[in-house]
N, C-alpha and C positions, 0 to 999 in steps of 0.2 A: 457662615455659608464658609467664609475664609478657613475658620478653624476645620469644617468638615472634609474643605479641599485638601487642605494640606496632611489632613489624618488621613485621607483615602493613599494618599501617594507615600503614606509612611514617614512622617515628620513625627518630633513630637512636640506637642503644642499644650499652651497652657494658657486659660483664661480668667482676666482681672476683672473685676468690675463690679457693676449691677447685674450679676445673673440670679443668683437666690437669694435675693435681698427684699427687706418687708413691703418693698411698693410695688406693686401690680403693675403700673403705668408710671414711666418715667421718660423727662423731656430733658433736652441739655446734656450739661454735665453727669446729672443722673443716671443718664442711660447710657455711659459711658462704658464700652467693654473693650479692653487690651488684647491684642494676640498675640503673645510670645512664644518664640522658638529658641533654640541652644544657640548659641553663639556660633557653633560649628555647623551649622547648618541654616545660616540667614543669609548666605547668597543662594542656595539652593530651591532654598523656598520663595524669594523673590523672582525666583526665574519661572519657579510654577505658578506662581500667581499674575505674571507678566504674560504668559502665555495662554492662562487660561484667561484673562482681561482680552488680549487681543481674538482668542477664537471667541468671545462674546460679542465684540464688534464684528468681526467678519459674518456672525451669523444674522447680525440685522440689517447686515446688506446682503444678504442670500434669500429675501423674503420675495414674496411675488408682487412686489410694487410693479408701475410699469416704468420702462427706462426714462431715462431725463429726457429725452427727445419727445417722447410723448407725454407726459408731464405738460412740457412746453407747451406743445399742440391744444391743450385742454386751455390752457391759459389764454391763448392767441384767440381761441373760440369766444371767451370771456370779453376779452377788451374788444373783437369784434364785434359783439353785441350790445357791448355798451357806447362806442361809437355811431352806430346803426341806431340806438334809440338817442342818442342827442342828437344825431342829424335829422331825425322825424320828431323829437319833441320841441326841437327849438323851433323851426316855423309854427308848428300846429299852436305852441304858445304864443308869437308874435298875432298870429291870425286871431285867436281868442280873446287877445290882450285889445284888440281894436273895435271888438264888439262890445 
């Protein structure tokens, strides 16, 4: 993904590692793939990757989740229901224990 993004921006990219190896499924260090960019393009490539990362984080917060206050309101309902349950179940347990 990083290499594709950098290639799309016009950078010279070279991949080294477990690309076309004999193992179809690799884990750990066997699965490592390094992305290389020429020394004179490192700063610009780092900036492109940083902007891409910031954009991805920004998109995560733009979804249709309810605002934070609304999520607290739902949690408040759950807490209120638990308190009500304890207030009803406590005396009921006391009565049932006497019989």
